[in-house]
C-alpha distance (Angstrom), angle and dihedral (degrees) to the residues before:
residue distance angle dihedral
M1 . . .
A2 3.73 . .
A3 3.79 123.0 .
T4 3.73 122.1 -134.1
T5 3.77 126.7 -137.0
G6 3.82 137.8 167.9
S7 3.76 136.8 49.0
I8 3.74 121.8 -41.6
S9 3.79 91.4 -102.4
N10 3.82 93.9 51.3
Q11 3.81 109.2 39.8
V12 3.82 117.2 178.2
Q13 3.75 121.3 -163.8
I14 3.74 108.1 -146.3
P15 3.83 112.9 -159.2
A16 3.83 115.4 -120.8
V17 3.69 119.0 -114.1
P18 3.89 107.9 -95.8
N19 3.75 123.6 -118.4
L20 3.70 105.4 -119.5
P21 3.78 121.0 -143.6
V22 3.81 115.9 -104.5
A23 3.79 110.2 -101.8
P24 3.72 118.6 -118.7
T25 3.82 120.0 -131.9
T26 3.83 92.8 -115.3
Y27 3.74 131.7 43.8
D28 3.89 111.5 -78.4
Q29 3.73 120.4 -179.1
N30 3.79 92.2 -157.1
Y31 3.80 89.7 55.2
V32 3.84 93.2 52.3
G33 3.82 89.3 46.5
Q34 3.90 90.2 53.5
L35 3.84 92.8 44.7
N36 3.92 91.4 49.7
N37 3.84 89.9 49.6
V38 3.90 93.9 49.2
L39 3.84 89.5 48.5
R40 3.76 94.0 44.1
L41 3.81 91.3 52.1
Y42 3.91 91.5 47.2
F43 3.77 94.3 49.0
N44 3.76 91.6 45.3
Q45 3.79 88.3 56.2
L46 3.76 91.6 48.5
N47 3.81 90.9 47.9
N48 3.90 88.3 54.5
V49 3.73 92.8 51.0
V50 3.80 90.9 50.7
S51 3.76 92.4 45.8
V52 3.87 92.7 51.6
N53 3.86 92.1 46.8
T54 3.70 92.7 47.5
N55 3.82 91.9 51.8
Q56 3.87 90.1 47.6
I57 3.77 89.9 51.1
A58 3.74 92.4 50.2
S59 3.72 91.7 47.5
N60 3.74 92.2 50.3
A61 3.78 90.9 50.2
V62 3.75 90.9 53.1
L63 3.80 92.6 48.8
T64 3.74 91.7 48.6
W65 3.82 90.9 51.4
L66 3.83 92.1 47.8
N67 3.93 90.8 52.0
Q68 3.80 93.7 54.7
């Protein structure tokens, strides 16, 4: 579940920290695949949040410049 922060007009969905699978005592290729998948999904969510926020900042900068 994602947490929400910010004002009503600028809501940001912060991705929840993933539950990592429990590591086995010996090497297991399936475990590494699961771990990589969990981390890939989490970092994709973070990337999306950063992308949206960057676009909002750029849009706000343009609006500020136009209102001068």
